PDB file of all heavy atoms in Angstrom:
ATOM      1  N   MET A   1       0.827  -1.216  -0.051  1.00  0.00           N
ATOM      2  CA  MET A   1      -0.110  -0.065  -0.037  1.00  0.00           C
ATOM      3  C   MET A   1       0.879   1.218   0.008  1.00  0.00           C
ATOM      4  O   MET A   1       2.130   1.275   0.485  1.00  0.00           O
ATOM      5  CB  MET A   1      -0.862   0.045   1.276  1.00  0.00           C
ATOM      6  CG  MET A   1      -1.862  -1.167   1.298  1.00  0.00           C
ATOM      7  SD  MET A   1      -3.171  -0.824   2.460  1.00  0.00           S
ATOM      8  CE  MET A   1      -4.517  -1.093   1.527  1.00  0.00           C
ATOM      9  N   ALA A   2       0.362   2.304  -0.560  1.00  0.00           N
ATOM     10  CA  ALA A   2       1.122   3.521  -0.638  1.00  0.00           C
ATOM     11  C   ALA A   2       0.077   4.681  -0.493  1.00  0.00           C
ATOM     12  O   ALA A   2      -1.076   4.632  -1.104  1.00  0.00           O
ATOM     13  CB  ALA A   2       1.856   3.649  -1.963  1.00  0.00           C
ATOM     14  N   ASN A   3       0.575   5.782  -0.115  1.00  0.00           N
ATOM     15  CA  ASN A   3      -0.295   7.013   0.044  1.00  0.00           C
ATOM     16  C   ASN A   3       0.420   7.965  -0.959  1.00  0.00           C
ATOM     17  O   ASN A   3       1.661   8.380  -0.659  1.00  0.00           O
ATOM     18  CB  ASN A   3      -0.233   7.659   1.458  1.00  0.00           C
ATOM     19  CG  ASN A   3      -0.993   8.868   1.541  1.00  0.00           C
ATOM     20  OD1 ASN A   3      -1.205   9.649   0.618  1.00  0.00           O
ATOM     21  ND2 ASN A   3      -1.520   9.160   2.695  1.00  0.00           N
ATOM     22  N   VAL A   4      -0.262   8.247  -1.954  1.00  0.00           N
ATOM     23  CA  VAL A   4       0.415   9.140  -3.066  1.00  0.00           C
ATOM     24  C   VAL A   4      -0.460  10.428  -3.072  1.00  0.00           C
ATOM     25  O   VAL A   4      -1.598  10.297  -3.626  1.00  0.00           O
ATOM     26  CB  VAL A   4       0.549   8.456  -4.465  1.00  0.00           C
ATOM     27  CG1 VAL A   4       1.064   9.362  -5.507  1.00  0.00           C
ATOM     28  CG2 VAL A   4       1.304   7.106  -4.274  1.00  0.00           C
ATOM     29  N   ASP A   5       0.088  11.419  -2.615  1.00  0.00           N
ATOM     30  CA  ASP A   5      -0.709  12.827  -2.623  1.00  0.00           C
ATOM     31  C   ASP A   5      -2.038  12.585  -1.986  1.00  0.00           C
ATOM     32  O   ASP A   5      -3.077  13.216  -2.533  1.00  0.00           O
ATOM     33  CB  ASP A   5      -0.718  13.334  -4.038  1.00  0.00           C
ATOM     34  CG  ASP A   5       0.614  13.734  -4.580  1.00  0.00           C
ATOM     35  OD1 ASP A   5       1.503  14.121  -3.754  1.00  0.00           O
ATOM     36  OD2 ASP A   5       0.818  13.574  -5.809  1.00  0.00           O
ATOM     37  N   GLY A   6      -2.221  11.753  -1.056  1.00  0.00           N
ATOM     38  CA  GLY A   6      -3.439  11.681  -0.268  1.00  0.00           C
ATOM     39  C   GLY A   6      -4.329  10.498  -0.879  1.00  0.00           C
ATOM     40  O   GLY A   6      -5.375  10.173  -0.318  1.00  0.00           O
ATOM     41  N   GLU A   7      -3.936   9.944  -1.892  1.00  0.00           N
ATOM     42  CA  GLU A   7      -4.697   8.793  -2.579  1.00  0.00           C
ATOM     43  C   GLU A   7      -3.940   7.462  -2.107  1.00  0.00           C
ATOM     44  O   GLU A   7      -2.891   7.347  -2.305  1.00  0.00           O
ATOM     45  CB  GLU A   7      -4.774   8.934  -4.058  1.00  0.00           C
ATOM     46  CG  GLU A   7      -5.479   7.788  -4.687  1.00  0.00           C
ATOM     47  CD  GLU A   7      -5.433   7.907  -6.352  1.00  0.00           C
ATOM     48  OE1 GLU A   7      -4.738   8.799  -6.822  1.00  0.00           O
ATOM     49  OE2 GLU A   7      -6.164   7.118  -6.869  1.00  0.00           O
ATOM     50  N   ILE A   8      -4.935   6.649  -1.537  1.00  0.00           N
ATOM     51  CA  ILE A   8      -4.366   5.286  -1.017  1.00  0.00           C
ATOM     52  C   ILE A   8      -4.355   4.344  -2.277  1.00  0.00           C
ATOM     53  O   ILE A   8      -5.325   4.184  -2.983  1.00  0.00           O
ATOM     54  CB  ILE A   8      -5.203   4.774   0.158  1.00  0.00           C
ATOM     55  CG1 ILE A   8      -5.230   5.751   1.239  1.00  0.00           C
ATOM     56  CG2 ILE A   8      -4.617   3.368   0.586  1.00  0.00           C
ATOM     57  CD1 ILE A   8      -3.959   6.124   1.947  1.00  0.00           C
ATOM     58  N   LEU A   9      -3.242   3.666  -2.496  1.00  0.00           N
ATOM     59  CA  LEU A   9      -3.118   2.734  -3.605  1.00  0.00           C
ATOM     60  C   LEU A   9      -2.651   1.535  -3.000  1.00  0.00           C
ATOM     61  O   LEU A   9      -1.923   1.366  -2.095  1.00  0.00           O
ATOM     62  CB  LEU A   9      -2.019   3.168  -4.593  1.00  0.00           C
ATOM     63  CG  LEU A   9      -2.306   4.699  -5.151  1.00  0.00           C
ATOM     64  CD1 LEU A   9      -1.171   5.100  -6.049  1.00  0.00           C
ATOM     65  CD2 LEU A   9      -3.564   4.709  -5.938  1.00  0.00           C
ATOM     66  N   ALA A  10      -3.111   0.394  -3.653  1.00  0.00           N
ATOM     67  CA  ALA A  10      -2.622  -0.947  -3.263  1.00  0.00           C
ATOM     68  C   ALA A  10      -2.321  -1.719  -4.533  1.00  0.00           C
ATOM     69  O   ALA A  10      -2.922  -1.809  -5.436  1.00  0.00           O
ATOM     70  CB  ALA A  10      -3.803  -1.779  -2.411  1.00  0.00           C
ATOM     71  N   VAL A  11      -1.166  -2.391  -4.349  1.00  0.00           N
ATOM     72  CA  VAL A  11      -0.637  -3.264  -5.465  1.00  0.00           C
ATOM     73  C   VAL A  11      -0.387  -4.712  -4.965  1.00  0.00           C
ATOM     74  O   VAL A  11      -0.218  -4.914  -3.732  1.00  0.00           O
ATOM     75  CB  VAL A  11       0.673  -2.645  -6.152  1.00  0.00           C
ATOM     76  CG1 VAL A  11       0.198  -1.319  -6.775  1.00  0.00           C
ATOM     77  CG2 VAL A  11       1.639  -2.562  -5.155  1.00  0.00           C
ATOM     78  N   GLY A  12      -0.227  -5.532  -5.873  1.00  0.00           N
ATOM     79  CA  GLY A  12      -0.053  -6.986  -5.603  1.00  0.00           C
ATOM     80  C   GLY A  12       1.482  -7.068  -5.021  1.00  0.00           C
ATOM     81  O   GLY A  12       2.245  -6.238  -5.296  1.00  0.00           O
ATOM     82  N   GLY A  13       1.763  -8.202  -4.594  1.00  0.00           N
ATOM     83  CA  GLY A  13       3.166  -8.404  -4.061  1.00  0.00           C
ATOM     84  C   GLY A  13       4.273  -9.133  -4.951  1.00  0.00           C
ATOM     85  O   GLY A  13       5.001  -9.719  -4.548  1.00  0.00           O
ATOM     86  N   GLU A  14       3.957  -8.967  -6.266  1.00  0.00           N
ATOM     87  CA  GLU A  14       4.774  -9.650  -7.318  1.00  0.00           C
ATOM     88  C   GLU A  14       5.378  -8.780  -8.196  1.00  0.00           C
ATOM     89  O   GLU A  14       4.780  -7.845  -8.762  1.00  0.00           O
ATOM     90  CB  GLU A  14       3.938 -10.784  -8.072  1.00  0.00           C
ATOM     91  CG  GLU A  14       4.729 -11.721  -8.767  1.00  0.00           C
ATOM     92  CD  GLU A  14       3.782 -12.902  -9.266  1.00  0.00           C
ATOM     93  OE1 GLU A  14       3.488 -13.729  -8.489  1.00  0.00           O
ATOM     94  OE2 GLU A  14       3.400 -12.745 -10.366  1.00  0.00           O
ATOM     95  N   CYS A  15       6.621  -8.844  -8.432  1.00  0.00           N
ATOM     96  CA  CYS A  15       7.460  -8.001  -9.352  1.00  0.00           C
ATOM     97  C   CYS A  15       7.003  -8.206 -10.716  1.00  0.00           C
ATOM     98  O   CYS A  15       6.741  -9.282 -11.229  1.00  0.00           O
ATOM     99  CB  CYS A  15       8.901  -8.345  -9.173  1.00  0.00           C
ATOM    100  SG  CYS A  15      10.017  -7.488 -10.333  1.00  0.00           S
ATOM    101  N   SER A  16       6.903  -7.117 -11.516  1.00  0.00           N
ATOM    102  CA  SER A  16       6.516  -7.063 -12.952  1.00  0.00           C
ATOM    103  C   SER A  16       7.634  -7.534 -13.706  1.00  0.00           C
ATOM    104  O   SER A  16       7.440  -7.716 -15.012  1.00  0.00           O
ATOM    105  CB  SER A  16       6.029  -5.734 -13.307  1.00  0.00           C
ATOM    106  OG  SER A  16       6.900  -4.769 -13.227  1.00  0.00           O
ATOM    107  N   HIS A  17       8.889  -7.560 -13.408  1.00  0.00           N
ATOM    108  CA  HIS A  17      10.086  -7.893 -14.154  1.00  0.00           C
ATOM    109  C   HIS A  17      10.169  -9.397 -14.290  1.00  0.00           C
ATOM    110  O   HIS A  17      10.431  -9.860 -15.360  1.00  0.00           O
ATOM    111  CB  HIS A  17      11.392  -7.276 -13.541  1.00  0.00           C
ATOM    112  CG  HIS A  17      11.302  -5.892 -13.407  1.00  0.00           C
ATOM    113  ND1 HIS A  17      11.103  -5.267 -12.320  1.00  0.00           N
ATOM    114  CD2 HIS A  17      11.620  -4.903 -14.255  1.00  0.00           C
ATOM    115  CE1 HIS A  17      11.120  -4.012 -12.436  1.00  0.00           C
ATOM    116  NE2 HIS A  17      11.486  -3.764 -13.650  1.00  0.00           N
ATOM    117  N   ASP A  18      10.048 -10.130 -13.179  1.00  0.00           N
ATOM    118  CA  ASP A  18      10.391 -11.460 -13.068  1.00  0.00           C
ATOM    119  C   ASP A  18       9.466 -12.444 -12.373  1.00  0.00           C
ATOM    120  O   ASP A  18       9.535 -13.562 -12.268  1.00  0.00           O
ATOM    121  CB  ASP A  18      11.754 -11.764 -12.656  1.00  0.00           C
ATOM    122  CG  ASP A  18      12.383 -13.096 -12.893  1.00  0.00           C
ATOM    123  OD1 ASP A  18      11.941 -13.711 -14.042  1.00  0.00           O
ATOM    124  OD2 ASP A  18      13.262 -13.611 -12.176  1.00  0.00           O
ATOM    125  N   GLY A  19       8.225 -11.712 -11.873  1.00  0.00           N
ATOM    126  CA  GLY A  19       7.258 -12.451 -11.129  1.00  0.00           C
ATOM    127  C   GLY A  19       7.682 -13.022  -9.815  1.00  0.00           C
ATOM    128  O   GLY A  19       7.065 -14.028  -9.231  1.00  0.00           O
ATOM    129  N   VAL A  20       8.649 -12.446  -9.149  1.00  0.00           N
ATOM    130  CA  VAL A  20       9.141 -12.811  -7.905  1.00  0.00           C
ATOM    131  C   VAL A  20       8.539 -11.940  -6.801  1.00  0.00           C
ATOM    132  O   VAL A  20       8.096 -10.858  -7.192  1.00  0.00           O
ATOM    133  CB  VAL A  20      10.705 -12.771  -7.712  1.00  0.00           C
ATOM    134  CG1 VAL A  20      11.282 -13.793  -8.756  1.00  0.00           C
ATOM    135  CG2 VAL A  20      11.206 -11.398  -8.100  1.00  0.00           C
ATOM    136  N   PRO A  21       8.420 -12.360  -5.632  1.00  0.00           N
ATOM    137  CA  PRO A  21       7.936 -11.607  -4.549  1.00  0.00           C
ATOM    138  C   PRO A  21       8.615 -10.195  -4.266  1.00  0.00           C
ATOM    139  O   PRO A  21       9.818 -10.111  -4.431  1.00  0.00           O
ATOM    140  CB  PRO A  21       7.979 -12.449  -3.204  1.00  0.00           C
ATOM    141  CG  PRO A  21       8.304 -13.862  -3.777  1.00  0.00           C
ATOM    142  CD  PRO A  21       8.849 -13.630  -5.129  1.00  0.00           C
ATOM    143  N   LEU A  22       7.811  -9.180  -3.871  1.00  0.00           N
ATOM    144  CA  LEU A  22       8.349  -7.904  -3.669  1.00  0.00           C
ATOM    145  C   LEU A  22       8.638  -7.746  -2.212  1.00  0.00           C
ATOM    146  O   LEU A  22       8.377  -6.680  -1.522  1.00  0.00           O
ATOM    147  CB  LEU A  22       7.338  -6.809  -3.988  1.00  0.00           C
ATOM    148  CG  LEU A  22       7.162  -6.690  -5.564  1.00  0.00           C
ATOM    149  CD1 LEU A  22       5.945  -5.693  -5.774  1.00  0.00           C
ATOM    150  CD2 LEU A  22       8.328  -6.214  -6.260  1.00  0.00           C
ATOM    151  N   ARG A  23       9.355  -8.670  -1.546  1.00  0.00           N
ATOM    152  CA  ARG A  23       9.543  -8.657  -0.192  1.00  0.00           C
ATOM    153  C   ARG A  23      10.786  -7.738   0.192  1.00  0.00           C
ATOM    154  O   ARG A  23      10.788  -6.920   1.176  1.00  0.00           O
ATOM    155  CB  ARG A  23       9.923 -10.008   0.417  1.00  0.00           C
ATOM    156  CG  ARG A  23       8.660 -10.877   0.351  1.00  0.00           C
ATOM    157  CD  ARG A  23       8.999 -12.181   1.098  1.00  0.00           C
ATOM    158  NE  ARG A  23       7.748 -12.993   0.703  1.00  0.00           N
ATOM    159  CZ  ARG A  23       7.914 -14.297   0.342  1.00  0.00           C
ATOM    160  NH1 ARG A  23       9.049 -14.913   0.233  1.00  0.00           N
ATOM    161  NH2 ARG A  23       6.817 -14.982   0.152  1.00  0.00           N
ATOM    162  N   THR A  24      11.777  -7.674  -0.549  1.00  0.00           N
ATOM    163  CA  THR A  24      13.163  -6.907  -0.282  1.00  0.00           C
ATOM    164  C   THR A  24      13.025  -5.512  -0.879  1.00  0.00           C
ATOM    165  O   THR A  24      13.749  -4.669  -0.395  1.00  0.00           O
ATOM    166  CB  THR A  24      14.358  -7.679  -0.546  1.00  0.00           C
ATOM    167  OG1 THR A  24      14.355  -7.745  -2.098  1.00  0.00           O
ATOM    168  CG2 THR A  24      14.324  -9.085  -0.031  1.00  0.00           C
ATOM    169  N   GLY A  25      12.368  -5.283  -1.970  1.00  0.00           N
ATOM    170  CA  GLY A  25      12.486  -3.987  -2.775  1.00  0.00           C
ATOM    171  C   GLY A  25      13.732  -3.973  -3.634  1.00  0.00           C
ATOM    172  O   GLY A  25      13.918  -2.982  -4.193  1.00  0.00           O
ATOM    173  N   SER A  26      14.609  -5.002  -3.681  1.00  0.00           N
ATOM    174  CA  SER A  26      15.730  -5.082  -4.480  1.00  0.00           C
ATOM    175  C   SER A  26      15.336  -5.071  -5.958  1.00  0.00           C
ATOM    176  O   SER A  26      14.482  -5.848  -6.389  1.00  0.00           O
ATOM    177  CB  SER A  26      16.648  -6.210  -4.159  1.00  0.00           C
ATOM    178  OG  SER A  26      17.000  -6.254  -2.778  1.00  0.00           O
ATOM    179  N   VAL A  27      16.034  -4.274  -6.782  1.00  0.00           N
ATOM    180  CA  VAL A  27      15.855  -4.295  -8.224  1.00  0.00           C
ATOM    181  C   VAL A  27      16.657  -5.404  -8.792  1.00  0.00           C
ATOM    182  O   VAL A  27      17.978  -5.457  -8.576  1.00  0.00           O
ATOM    183  CB  VAL A  27      16.185  -3.018  -8.827  1.00  0.00           C
ATOM    184  CG1 VAL A  27      16.073  -3.020 -10.366  1.00  0.00           C
ATOM    185  CG2 VAL A  27      15.382  -1.879  -8.287  1.00  0.00           C
ATOM    186  N   LEU A  28      16.164  -6.338  -9.549  1.00  0.00           N
ATOM    187  CA  LEU A  28      16.949  -7.502 -10.067  1.00  0.00           C
ATOM    188  C   LEU A  28      17.111  -7.238 -11.640  1.00  0.00           C
ATOM    189  O   LEU A  28      17.958  -7.661 -12.249  1.00  0.00           O
ATOM    190  CB  LEU A  28      16.305  -8.766  -9.855  1.00  0.00           C
ATOM    191  CG  LEU A  28      16.206  -9.097  -8.310  1.00  0.00           C
ATOM    192  CD1 LEU A  28      15.369 -10.462  -8.164  1.00  0.00           C
ATOM    193  CD2 LEU A  28      17.532  -9.228  -7.603  1.00  0.00           C
ATOM    194  N   GLU A  29      16.000  -6.615 -12.305  1.00  0.00           N
ATOM    195  CA  GLU A  29      16.067  -6.363 -13.675  1.00  0.00           C
ATOM    196  C   GLU A  29      15.286  -5.187 -14.004  1.00  0.00           C
ATOM    197  O   GLU A  29      14.443  -4.680 -13.223  1.00  0.00           O
ATOM    198  CB  GLU A  29      15.453  -7.591 -14.479  1.00  0.00           C
ATOM    199  CG  GLU A  29      16.299  -8.896 -14.421  1.00  0.00           C
ATOM    200  CD  GLU A  29      15.551  -9.887 -15.299  1.00  0.00           C
ATOM    201  OE1 GLU A  29      15.103  -9.461 -16.341  1.00  0.00           O
ATOM    202  OE2 GLU A  29      15.548 -10.972 -14.869  1.00  0.00           O
ATOM    203  N   SER A  30      15.454  -4.529 -15.100  1.00  0.00           N
ATOM    204  CA  SER A  30      14.735  -3.414 -15.554  1.00  0.00           C
ATOM    205  C   SER A  30      14.714  -3.398 -17.125  1.00  0.00           C
ATOM    206  O   SER A  30      15.690  -4.032 -17.708  1.00  0.00           O
ATOM    207  CB  SER A  30      15.243  -2.150 -15.049  1.00  0.00           C
ATOM    208  OG  SER A  30      16.564  -1.789 -15.515  1.00  0.00           O
ATOM    209  N   PRO A  31      13.889  -2.722 -17.717  1.00  0.00           N
ATOM    210  CA  PRO A  31      12.690  -2.195 -17.219  1.00  0.00           C
ATOM    211  C   PRO A  31      11.610  -3.124 -16.993  1.00  0.00           C
ATOM    212  O   PRO A  31      11.750  -4.316 -17.289  1.00  0.00           O
ATOM    213  CB  PRO A  31      12.289  -1.155 -18.391  1.00  0.00           C
ATOM    214  CG  PRO A  31      12.716  -1.811 -19.579  1.00  0.00           C
ATOM    215  CD  PRO A  31      14.033  -2.530 -19.212  1.00  0.00           C
ATOM    216  N   ALA A  32      10.529  -2.733 -16.345  1.00  0.00           N
ATOM    217  CA  ALA A  32       9.318  -3.664 -16.146  1.00  0.00           C
ATOM    218  C   ALA A  32       8.825  -4.154 -17.493  1.00  0.00           C
ATOM    219  O   ALA A  32       8.846  -3.503 -18.446  1.00  0.00           O
ATOM    220  CB  ALA A  32       8.271  -2.975 -15.435  1.00  0.00           C
ATOM    221  N   VAL A  33       8.467  -5.416 -17.511  1.00  0.00           N
ATOM    222  CA  VAL A  33       7.852  -6.022 -18.762  1.00  0.00           C
ATOM    223  C   VAL A  33       6.330  -6.281 -18.775  1.00  0.00           C
ATOM    224  O   VAL A  33       5.864  -6.623 -19.740  1.00  0.00           O
ATOM    225  CB  VAL A  33       8.611  -7.326 -19.060  1.00  0.00           C
ATOM    226  CG1 VAL A  33      10.156  -7.081 -19.378  1.00  0.00           C
ATOM    227  CG2 VAL A  33       8.507  -8.369 -17.873  1.00  0.00           C
ATOM    228  N   SER A  34       5.771  -6.107 -17.539  1.00  0.00           N
ATOM    229  CA  SER A  34       4.412  -6.245 -17.540  1.00  0.00           C
ATOM    230  C   SER A  34       3.764  -5.354 -16.273  1.00  0.00           C
ATOM    231  O   SER A  34       4.571  -4.984 -15.460  1.00  0.00           O
ATOM    232  CB  SER A  34       3.969  -7.669 -17.298  1.00  0.00           C
ATOM    233  OG  SER A  34       4.455  -8.158 -16.134  1.00  0.00           O
ATOM    234  N   ALA A  35       2.432  -5.089 -16.443  1.00  0.00           N
ATOM    235  CA  ALA A  35       1.795  -4.267 -15.368  1.00  0.00           C
ATOM    236  C   ALA A  35       1.752  -5.054 -14.081  1.00  0.00           C
ATOM    237  O   ALA A  35       1.756  -6.315 -14.035  1.00  0.00           O
ATOM    238  CB  ALA A  35       0.448  -3.952 -15.801  1.00  0.00           C
ATOM    239  N   ILE A  36       1.764  -4.362 -12.975  1.00  0.00           N
ATOM    240  CA  ILE A  36       1.711  -5.057 -11.695  1.00  0.00           C
ATOM    241  C   ILE A  36       0.165  -5.029 -11.308  1.00  0.00           C
ATOM    242  O   ILE A  36      -0.646  -4.246 -11.760  1.00  0.00           O
ATOM    243  CB  ILE A  36       2.382  -4.311 -10.490  1.00  0.00           C
ATOM    244  CG1 ILE A  36       2.033  -2.807 -10.426  1.00  0.00           C
ATOM    245  CG2 ILE A  36       3.807  -4.452 -10.805  1.00  0.00           C
ATOM    246  CD1 ILE A  36       2.604  -2.082  -9.176  1.00  0.00           C
ATOM    247  N   GLU A  37      -0.314  -6.015 -10.490  1.00  0.00           N
ATOM    248  CA  GLU A  37      -1.526  -6.133 -10.050  1.00  0.00           C
ATOM    249  C   GLU A  37      -1.986  -4.941  -9.193  1.00  0.00           C
ATOM    250  O   GLU A  37      -1.119  -4.537  -8.275  1.00  0.00           O
ATOM    251  CB  GLU A  37      -1.738  -7.462  -9.282  1.00  0.00           C
ATOM    252  CG  GLU A  37      -3.030  -7.834  -8.771  1.00  0.00           C
ATOM    253  CD  GLU A  37      -3.051  -9.102  -7.949  1.00  0.00           C
ATOM    254  OE1 GLU A  37      -1.970  -9.723  -7.745  1.00  0.00           O
ATOM    255  OE2 GLU A  37      -4.157  -9.514  -7.457  1.00  0.00           O
ATOM    256  N   SER A  38      -3.096  -4.413  -9.288  1.00  0.00           N
ATOM    257  CA  SER A  38      -3.632  -3.393  -8.362  1.00  0.00           C
ATOM    258  C   SER A  38      -4.931  -3.653  -7.889  1.00  0.00           C
ATOM    259  O   SER A  38      -5.675  -4.509  -8.417  1.00  0.00           O
ATOM    260  CB  SER A  38      -3.669  -2.009  -9.233  1.00  0.00           C
ATOM    261  OG  SER A  38      -4.607  -2.050 -10.315  1.00  0.00           O
ATOM    262  N   HIS A  39      -5.326  -3.089  -6.752  1.00  0.00           N
ATOM    263  CA  HIS A  39      -6.494  -3.349  -6.058  1.00  0.00           C
ATOM    264  C   HIS A  39      -7.255  -1.997  -5.683  1.00  0.00           C
ATOM    265  O   HIS A  39      -6.597  -1.083  -5.370  1.00  0.00           O
ATOM    266  CB  HIS A  39      -6.232  -4.124  -4.804  1.00  0.00           C
ATOM    267  CG  HIS A  39      -5.445  -5.384  -5.001  1.00  0.00           C
ATOM    268  ND1 HIS A  39      -6.129  -6.458  -5.442  1.00  0.00           N
ATOM    269  CD2 HIS A  39      -4.189  -5.671  -4.947  1.00  0.00           C
ATOM    270  CE1 HIS A  39      -5.112  -7.415  -5.558  1.00  0.00           C
ATOM    271  NE2 HIS A  39      -3.971  -6.909  -5.153  1.00  0.00           N
ATOM    272  N   SER A  40      -8.546  -2.084  -5.690  1.00  0.00           N
ATOM    273  CA  SER A  40      -9.266  -0.838  -5.317  1.00  0.00           C
ATOM    274  C   SER A  40      -9.275  -0.811  -3.819  1.00  0.00           C
ATOM    275  O   SER A  40      -9.292  -1.951  -3.174  1.00  0.00           O
ATOM    276  CB  SER A  40     -10.763  -0.948  -5.814  1.00  0.00           C
ATOM    277  OG  SER A  40     -10.862  -0.974  -7.177  1.00  0.00           O
ATOM    278  N   VAL A  41      -9.345   0.261  -3.246  1.00  0.00           N
ATOM    279  CA  VAL A  41      -9.401   0.415  -1.693  1.00  0.00           C
ATOM    280  C   VAL A  41     -10.538   1.268  -1.442  1.00  0.00           C
ATOM    281  O   VAL A  41     -11.013   2.088  -2.206  1.00  0.00           O
ATOM    282  CB  VAL A  41      -8.066   1.042  -1.164  1.00  0.00           C
ATOM    283  CG1 VAL A  41      -6.887  -0.053  -1.422  1.00  0.00           C
ATOM    284  CG2 VAL A  41      -7.755   2.286  -1.631  1.00  0.00           C
ATOM    285  N   ARG A  42     -10.935   1.165  -0.082  1.00  0.00           N
ATOM    286  CA  ARG A  42     -11.982   1.923   0.530  1.00  0.00           C
ATOM    287  C   ARG A  42     -11.416   2.378   1.866  1.00  0.00           C
ATOM    288  O   ARG A  42     -11.088   1.634   2.680  1.00  0.00           O
ATOM    289  CB  ARG A  42     -13.225   1.149   0.666  1.00  0.00           C
ATOM    290  CG  ARG A  42     -14.393   1.956   1.273  1.00  0.00           C
ATOM    291  CD  ARG A  42     -15.720   1.151   1.319  1.00  0.00           C
ATOM    292  NE  ARG A  42     -15.639  -0.177   1.929  1.00  0.00           N
ATOM    293  CZ  ARG A  42     -15.725  -0.455   3.172  1.00  0.00           C
ATOM    294  NH1 ARG A  42     -15.879   0.613   4.092  1.00  0.00           N
ATOM    295  NH2 ARG A  42     -15.594  -1.572   3.601  1.00  0.00           N
ATOM    296  N   VAL A  43     -11.481   3.743   2.038  1.00  0.00           N
ATOM    297  CA  VAL A  43     -11.060   4.330   3.257  1.00  0.00           C
ATOM    298  C   VAL A  43     -12.257   4.566   4.204  1.00  0.00           C
ATOM    299  O   VAL A  43     -13.143   5.317   3.663  1.00  0.00           O
ATOM    300  CB  VAL A  43     -10.162   5.624   3.017  1.00  0.00           C
ATOM    301  CG1 VAL A  43      -9.695   6.196   4.242  1.00  0.00           C
ATOM    302  CG2 VAL A  43      -8.915   5.284   2.159  1.00  0.00           C
ATOM    303  N   ASP A  44     -12.240   4.109   5.374  1.00  0.00           N
ATOM    304  CA  ASP A  44     -13.291   4.290   6.342  1.00  0.00           C
ATOM    305  C   ASP A  44     -12.682   4.700   7.588  1.00  0.00           C
ATOM    306  O   ASP A  44     -12.295   3.985   8.411  1.00  0.00           O
ATOM    307  CB  ASP A  44     -14.109   2.978   6.521  1.00  0.00           C
ATOM    308  CG  ASP A  44     -15.199   2.985   7.439  1.00  0.00           C
ATOM    309  OD1 ASP A  44     -15.746   4.180   7.642  1.00  0.00           O
ATOM    310  OD2 ASP A  44     -15.738   2.027   7.857  1.00  0.00           O
ATOM    311  N   GLY A  45     -12.737   6.123   7.812  1.00  0.00           N
ATOM    312  CA  GLY A  45     -12.049   6.657   8.978  1.00  0.00           C
ATOM    313  C   GLY A  45     -10.514   6.348   8.927  1.00  0.00           C
ATOM    314  O   GLY A  45      -9.782   6.732   7.974  1.00  0.00           O
ATOM    315  N   ASP A  46     -10.009   5.605   9.963  1.00  0.00           N
ATOM    316  CA  ASP A  46      -8.686   5.207  10.006  1.00  0.00           C
ATOM    317  C   ASP A  46      -8.326   3.839   9.424  1.00  0.00           C
ATOM    318  O   ASP A  46      -7.128   3.421   9.455  1.00  0.00           O
ATOM    319  CB  ASP A  46      -8.202   5.325  11.596  1.00  0.00           C
ATOM    320  CG  ASP A  46      -8.115   6.612  12.094  1.00  0.00           C
ATOM    321  OD1 ASP A  46      -7.827   7.553  11.347  1.00  0.00           O
ATOM    322  OD2 ASP A  46      -8.099   6.783  13.327  1.00  0.00           O
ATOM    323  N   ASP A  47      -9.483   3.212   8.952  1.00  0.00           N
ATOM    324  CA  ASP A  47      -9.302   1.943   8.367  1.00  0.00           C
ATOM    325  C   ASP A  47      -9.299   1.936   6.860  1.00  0.00           C
ATOM    326  O   ASP A  47      -9.888   2.593   6.245  1.00  0.00           O
ATOM    327  CB  ASP A  47     -10.580   1.032   8.856  1.00  0.00           C
ATOM    328  CG  ASP A  47     -10.642   0.819  10.209  1.00  0.00           C
ATOM    329  OD1 ASP A  47      -9.509   0.733  10.981  1.00  0.00           O
ATOM    330  OD2 ASP A  47     -11.704   0.798  10.824  1.00  0.00           O
ATOM    331  N   ILE A  48      -8.424   1.096   6.247  1.00  0.00           N
ATOM    332  CA  ILE A  48      -8.284   0.938   4.843  1.00  0.00           C
ATOM    333  C   ILE A  48      -8.628  -0.545   4.460  1.00  0.00           C
ATOM    334  O   ILE A  48      -8.031  -1.394   5.027  1.00  0.00           O
ATOM    335  CB  ILE A  48      -6.867   1.217   4.412  1.00  0.00           C
ATOM    336  CG1 ILE A  48      -6.467   2.700   4.688  1.00  0.00           C
ATOM    337  CG2 ILE A  48      -6.727   1.054   2.852  1.00  0.00           C
ATOM    338  CD1 ILE A  48      -5.050   2.962   4.421  1.00  0.00           C
ATOM    339  N   HIS A  49      -9.699  -0.663   3.540  1.00  0.00           N
ATOM    340  CA  HIS A  49     -10.155  -1.987   3.214  1.00  0.00           C
ATOM    341  C   HIS A  49      -9.861  -2.289   1.674  1.00  0.00           C
ATOM    342  O   HIS A  49     -10.075  -1.282   0.822  1.00  0.00           O
ATOM    343  CB  HIS A  49     -11.653  -2.120   3.478  1.00  0.00           C
ATOM    344  CG  HIS A  49     -12.114  -1.876   4.804  1.00  0.00           C
ATOM    345  ND1 HIS A  49     -12.156  -2.759   5.748  1.00  0.00           N
ATOM    346  CD2 HIS A  49     -12.407  -0.693   5.438  1.00  0.00           C
ATOM    347  CE1 HIS A  49     -12.485  -2.181   6.928  1.00  0.00           C
ATOM    348  NE2 HIS A  49     -12.762  -0.924   6.760  1.00  0.00           N
ATOM    349  N   LEU A  50      -9.377  -3.381   1.318  1.00  0.00           N
ATOM    350  CA  LEU A  50      -9.256  -3.746  -0.054  1.00  0.00           C
ATOM    351  C   LEU A  50     -10.755  -3.975  -0.493  1.00  0.00           C
ATOM    352  O   LEU A  50     -11.564  -4.740   0.121  1.00  0.00           O
ATOM    353  CB  LEU A  50      -8.493  -4.936  -0.248  1.00  0.00           C
ATOM    354  CG  LEU A  50      -6.964  -4.820  -0.003  1.00  0.00           C
ATOM    355  CD1 LEU A  50      -6.249  -6.148  -0.201  1.00  0.00           C
ATOM    356  CD2 LEU A  50      -6.418  -3.816  -0.998  1.00  0.00           C
ATOM    357  N   ALA A  51     -11.053  -3.390  -1.614  1.00  0.00           N
ATOM    358  CA  ALA A  51     -12.379  -3.542  -2.230  1.00  0.00           C
ATOM    359  C   ALA A  51     -12.539  -4.752  -3.228  1.00  0.00           C
ATOM    360  O   ALA A  51     -11.531  -5.276  -3.675  1.00  0.00           O
ATOM    361  CB  ALA A  51     -12.855  -2.229  -2.835  1.00  0.00           C
TER     362      ALA A  51
END
């Protein structure tokens, strides 16, 4: 999840370069070869829910 200029965004946990988990944040290859999975979110007060 990320807060980009007040908009909450959620993406999947798989790298678009090689399909490996995004656990470490390390770049293994570039540029990206496919889109990453994204999810709609709903903000309810202090709670954020995947829609």
